[in-house]
C-alpha positions in Angstrom: 146.5 -160.4 28.7 143.0 -159.1 28.8 140.1 -161.6 27.7 137.5 -158.9 27.0 137.7 -159.2 23.1 134.2 -159.6 21.6 133.4 -162.9 19.9 130.8 -163.8 17.1 127.3 -165.3 17.5 127.2 -168.7 19.1 126.6 -171.8 17.1 123.2 -172.3 18.9 122.1 -168.9 17.6 123.1 -169.6 14.2 121.2 -172.9 14.1 118.0 -171.2 15.3 118.2 -168.5 12.7 118.8 -171.2 10.0 115.8 -173.1 11.2 113.7 -170.0 11.2 114.7 -169.1 7.6 114.0 -172.5 6.5 110.5 -172.5 8.1 109.8 -169.1 6.5 111.0 -170.4 3.1 108.7 -173.5 3.4 105.8 -171.4 4.3 106.4 -169.1 1.3 106.6 -172.2 -1.0 103.5 -173.7 0.5 101.5 -170.5 0.2 102.7 -170.1 -3.4 101.8 -173.7 -4.3 98.3 -173.4 -2.7 97.7 -170.2 -4.6 98.7 -171.7 -7.7 96.6 -174.8 -7.2 93.5 -172.6 -6.3 94.0 -170.5 -9.4 94.3 -173.5 -11.5 91.2 -174.9 -10.1 89.3 -171.6 -10.7 90.6 -171.5 -14.4 89.4 -175.2 -14.9 86.0 -174.3 -13.5 85.8 -171.2 -15.6 86.8 -173.1 -18.7 84.3 -175.8 -18.0 81.5 -173.2 -17.5 82.6 -171.5 -20.7 82.4 -174.8 -22.7 78.7 -175.3 -21.7 76.2 -173.9 -24.1 74.1 -171.1 -22.7 70.3 -171.5 -23.2 67.2 -169.6 -22.4 64.2 -171.1 -20.8 60.6 -171.2 -21.9 57.9 -171.2 -19.1 55.0 -173.6 -19.6 51.7 -172.0 -19.1 48.2 -173.3 -18.5 46.3 -173.6 -21.8 43.3 -171.4 -21.9 40.1 -172.9 -22.9 38.5 -171.7 -26.1 35.0 -172.1 -27.5 34.9 -174.1 -30.6 37.9 -175.5 -32.7 39.7 -173.4 -35.4 41.8 -175.2 -37.9 43.4 -174.3 -41.3 41.9 -175.8 -44.5 42.2 -175.7 -48.3 39.4 -174.9 -50.6 38.9 -176.9 -53.8 36.3 -176.6 -56.6 33.2 -178.7 -56.5 34.4 -180.1 -59.9 37.6 -179.4 -61.6 38.8 -180.8 -65.0 42.1 -180.3 -66.7 41.5 -180.1 -70.5 44.2 -182.0 -72.6 44.4 -182.9 -76.2 43.1 -186.2 -77.4 44.7 -185.9 -80.8 47.9 -184.5 -82.3 47.7 -181.2 -84.0 48.5 -177.4 -83.8 46.4 -174.8 -82.0 44.3 -173.0 -84.6 42.5 -170.7 -82.3 41.5 -170.4 -78.7 38.0 -169.2 -77.8 38.1 -168.8 -73.9 40.6 -167.2 -71.5 41.0 -167.4 -67.7 38.2 -165.9 -65.6 35.6 -166.6 -68.4 32.4 -168.3 -67.4 31.6 -171.2 -69.8 28.7 -173.5 -70.2 28.8 -177.1 -70.7 29.9 -178.1 -74.1 31.1 -174.6 -75.0 34.2 -174.7 -77.3 37.4 -173.6 -75.8 39.8 -174.1 -78.6 40.2 -175.5 -82.1 43.1 -177.8 -83.3 44.3 -178.1 -86.8 45.0 -181.8 -87.5 45.8 -182.3 -91.2 47.1 -185.8 -90.7 43.8 -187.0 -89.2 41.8 -185.3 -91.9 43.8 -187.2 -94.6 43.4 -190.5 -92.8 39.8 -189.9 -92.5 39.4 -189.3 -96.1 41.4 -192.5 -96.9 39.2 -194.5 -94.5 36.0 -193.2 -96.1 37.4 -194.2 -99.6 38.3 -197.7 -98.2 34.8 -198.0 -96.8 33.3 -197.2 -100.1 35.4 -199.9 -101.8 34.4 -202.5 -99.2 30.8 -201.6 -99.5 30.9 -202.0 -103.2 32.5 -205.4 -102.9 29.9 -206.4 -100.4 27.1 -205.4 -102.7 28.6 -207.3 -105.7 29.1 -210.4 -103.5 25.4 -210.1 -102.3 24.1 -209.9 -105.9 26.3 -212.9 -106.8 25.2 -214.9 -104.0 21.4 -214.3 -104.8 22.0 -215.3 -108.5 23.8 -218.5 -107.6 21.1 -219.3 -105.1 18.4 -218.9 -107.9 20.5 -221.2 -110.3 20.7 -223.8 -107.6 16.9 -224.0 -107.6 17.2 -225.0 -111.3 20.0 -227.4 -110.6 22.3 -225.2 -112.8 25.0 -225.1 -110.2 26.2 -227.3 -107.3 25.6 -226.7 -103.7 29.3 -226.3 -103.1 29.5 -223.3 -105.5 26.6 -221.6 -103.8 28.1 -222.1 -100.4 31.3 -220.4 -101.7 29.4 -217.4 -102.9 27.6 -217.1 -99.6 30.9 -217.3 -97.8 32.4 -214.6 -100.1 29.4 -212.4 -99.2 30.0 -213.0 -95.4 33.7 -212.0 -95.7 33.0 -208.9 -97.8 30.4 -207.9 -95.3 33.0 -208.2 -92.5 35.5 -206.1 -94.4 33.0 -203.4 -94.9 32.1 -203.4 -91.2 35.7 -203.1 -90.4 36.1 -200.2 -92.8 33.2 -198.5 -91.3 34.6 -198.9 -87.8 37.8 -197.3 -89.0 36.0 -194.4 -90.3 34.1 -193.9 -87.1 37.4 -194.0 -85.1 38.9 -191.4 -87.2 35.7 -189.2 -87.0 36.0 -189.5 -83.3 39.6 -188.5 -83.3 38.7 -185.6 -85.7 36.0 -184.5 -83.3 38.7 -184.1 -80.5 40.1 -181.2 -82.5 37.5 -179.1 -80.8 38.2 -178.9 -77.1 35.0 -178.2 -75.1 34.0 -177.5 -71.5 32.8 -180.6 -69.8 30.6 -178.7 -67.5 29.5 -175.1 -66.6 32.2 -173.3 -64.7 35.1 -170.8 -64.8 38.2 -171.1 -66.9 41.1 -171.0 -64.2 44.0 -171.7 -66.4 45.0 -171.5 -70.0 48.2 -172.5 -71.7 46.9 -172.9 -75.3 48.8 -170.7 -77.8 48.1 -170.3 -81.4 50.4 -172.4 -83.5 51.6 -174.5 -80.6 52.0 -178.2 -81.3 50.1 -180.4 -78.9 50.7 -184.1 -78.5 48.0 -186.6 -77.3 48.8 -188.8 -74.3 51.7 -186.7 -72.9 51.1 -186.9 -69.3 53.9 -184.3 -68.5 52.3 -181.7 -70.7 50.6 -178.8 -69.0 46.8 -178.8 -69.5 45.6 -176.5 -72.3 42.7 -175.3 -70.1 41.4 -175.9 -66.6 37.7 -175.6 -66.0 36.3 -175.4 -62.4 32.8 -175.5 -61.2 32.8 -173.1 -58.2 29.0 -172.8 -57.5 29.7 -174.9 -54.5 33.0 -175.5 -52.8 34.8 -178.2 -50.8 37.0 -177.4 -48.0 39.4 -180.1 -46.7 40.7 -179.8 -43.2 42.9 -182.2 -41.2 41.5 -182.5 -37.6 44.0 -183.8 -35.0 43.1 -187.1 -33.5 42.4 -185.7 -30.2 39.3 -183.7 -31.7 38.3 -186.3 -34.3 35.4 -187.6 -32.2 34.0 -184.1 -32.0 34.0 -183.4 -35.8 31.2 -185.4 -37.4 29.1 -184.9 -40.4 26.4 -182.3 -39.9 28.6 -180.0 -37.6 28.4 -176.3 -38.6 31.5 -174.5 -39.7 32.2 -170.8 -40.1 34.8 -170.2 -42.9 37.0 -167.2 -42.9 39.3 -165.9 -45.4 42.3 -163.5 -45.0 41.1 -161.3 -47.8 37.7 -160.7 -46.1 38.6 -159.8 -42.5 35.7 -159.9 -40.1 33.4 -161.9 -42.5 32.5 -165.6 -42.2 30.9 -168.0 -44.7 28.7 -170.8 -43.4 29.6 -174.4 -44.2 28.7 -177.9 -43.0 30.9 -181.0 -42.4 29.8 -183.4 -45.1 32.1 -186.4 -44.7 35.1 -187.7 -42.8 37.8 -190.1 -44.0 37.4 -192.1 -40.7 41.1 -192.9 -40.6 44.1 -191.3 -38.8 46.9 -190.4 -41.2 50.0 -192.0 -39.8 52.3 -189.1 -40.8 50.1 -186.1 -39.6 48.1 -187.8 -36.9 45.0 -186.1 -38.1 41.8 -187.1 -39.8 40.8 -185.6 -43.1 37.3 -184.1 -43.2 35.3 -182.4 -46.0 33.3 -179.3 -45.5 30.9 -178.2 -48.1 29.8 -174.5 -48.6 27.7 -172.6 -51.1 29.7 -170.1 -53.2 27.1 -168.0 -54.9 29.1 -164.7 -54.7 32.4 -166.5 -55.6 34.4 -165.4 -52.6 35.8 -168.9 -52.1 38.4 -169.6 -54.7 39.9 -173.0 -55.6 43.3 -173.5 -53.8 42.7 -170.8 -51.3 43.8 -170.9 -47.7 40.8 -171.0 -45.3 40.3 -170.9 -41.5 37.6 -173.3 -40.5 35.9 -172.7 -37.0 34.0 -175.8 -35.9 31.1 -175.2 -33.6 32.1 -177.9 -31.1 33.3 -177.9 -27.4 37.0 -178.2 -27.8 38.2 -177.1 -24.2 41.9 -178.1 -24.0 43.7 -179.7 -21.3 47.6 -179.1 -21.5 50.2 -176.4 -21.3 51.2 -173.7 -23.8 54.7 -173.4 -25.0 56.3 -171.1 -27.6 56.6 -172.8 -31.0 60.4 -172.1 -30.9 60.7 -174.6 -27.9 59.7 -177.6 -30.1 62.5 -179.8 -31.4 61.3 -181.8 -34.4 63.3 -185.1 -34.7 62.7 -188.3 -36.6 60.8 -189.5 -33.7 58.4 -186.6 -33.8 58.0 -183.4 -31.8 60.1 -183.2 -28.6 61.4 -180.7 -26.1 64.5 -180.4 -24.0 63.8 -180.3 -20.3 66.4 -179.4 -17.8 66.8 -181.5 -14.5 69.2 -181.6 -11.7 72.6 -179.9 -12.3 71.2 -178.5 -15.7 71.3 -181.8 -17.3 69.1 -182.2 -20.5 66.5 -184.7 -21.2 65.0 -184.7 -24.6 61.4 -185.7 -24.0 58.7 -186.5 -26.8 55.5 -184.5 -26.6 52.0 -184.6 -28.2 50.9 -181.4 -29.7 47.2 -180.9 -29.3 47.0 -177.7 -31.3 49.5 -175.7 -33.3 48.6 -171.9 -33.0 51.5 -170.7 -34.9 53.7 -168.8 -32.6 52.7 -171.1 -29.8 51.6 -174.8 -29.4 49.3 -176.5 -26.9 51.1 -179.6 -25.6 48.8 -182.3 -24.1 51.4 -184.9 -23.2 55.1 -184.6 -22.2 55.3 -181.3 -20.4 53.9 -180.1 -17.1 53.7 -176.7 -15.2 57.0 -176.1 -13.5 59.2 -177.9 -16.1 62.2 -176.1 -17.2 62.0 -176.2 -21.0 64.8 -175.0 -23.2 63.7 -172.4 -25.7 65.2 -172.7 -29.3 67.2 -175.8 -28.5 70.0 -176.5 -30.9 69.4 -179.4 -33.3 72.5 -181.2 -31.8 71.3 -181.2 -28.2 70.9 -184.8 -26.7 69.8 -186.4 -23.5 72.6 -186.2 -20.9 74.1 -182.9 -22.1 74.8 -180.2 -19.6 74.0 -176.5 -20.2 74.0 -173.3 -18.4 70.9 -171.1 -18.1 71.0 -167.6 -19.4 70.4 -165.1 -16.7 67.8 -162.4 -16.8 70.5 -159.7 -16.9 72.1 -161.3 -19.9 68.8 -161.6 -21.6 67.7 -157.9 -21.1 70.3 -156.3 -23.4 69.4 -158.7 -26.2 65.8 -157.5 -26.0 66.6 -154.0 -26.2 69.5 -154.2 -28.9 69.0 -152.3 -32.0 70.5 -152.9 -35.4 71.8 -150.1 -37.7 
């Protein structure tokens, strides 16, 4: 019998093939696991980055020195009086309107007060009665005194008549005082200007009822003396030592571009307001042509050397908290530190910071109110910011 019949693979070969397949399978599983772990790590990193708020940065710049000091102020009249009623009545007529120039003592309105007129008539009648009783008591007292000299009456009776005269005299004086009081009240039915000036408000209307002593009522008239004006300016503490009485001031108004009006610092409060951190000063200026108006916004330029030391930031970078103005500064790993600052000058769109920020600091522009120290953020790139600047709205 022939032994050349072919046989299957040997057991050793099968074992090698099995080991190789197992190694390949383990390699595939390892590569897949590593790939999934790497993808999970990348997804986690992307999710963390997406959760971080994106912020823009404001670059602190050196504050440029400026000649003088310019601050906002409010103009007020040299004297201003709100004219209210001192007696109850109805407006019978008004004799002046807004914009009218009035002299001291000039009538502004007439009130109709019939009750006061009737009370005054009654008081005058009571006074005449008291006066008649006083005269009778005086005549009686003189007669009894004469009879006492002839021993016709007793001293007790004479003293009684003299006491009655004194009592009647007191009653007459009281009645006269009542008449004068009502005459004074009746005089208040004519409202007059307390000084020469301009009528700046009028609420008096014919037939309107006015009540004396009503603090909540609108004044019937307001008269302002505007021949000279007072301008009140709040000077930051850092400049308060420079602004003293006698310093010249150039006042400018938005309605008169290119023009200035001369003024002089007349007085200073001499105390720093705890809320604003500023000193209130008063500037006086002549107002012959009437350009300065009560309540007007005024820019006051003080002729002092107010060269600043600090950095300039956009106003949008300032975060106002219950502890005062602050900024959010980025440190290592874009971690936020909320830092208090001192504003030396508020220029509207920008502020000059004297304490709290230095050149090179990375300051967050337009920080959210919820930002806190220790928060992490991501910085907006220049490429992301460019489209926003060029975006248009339909």
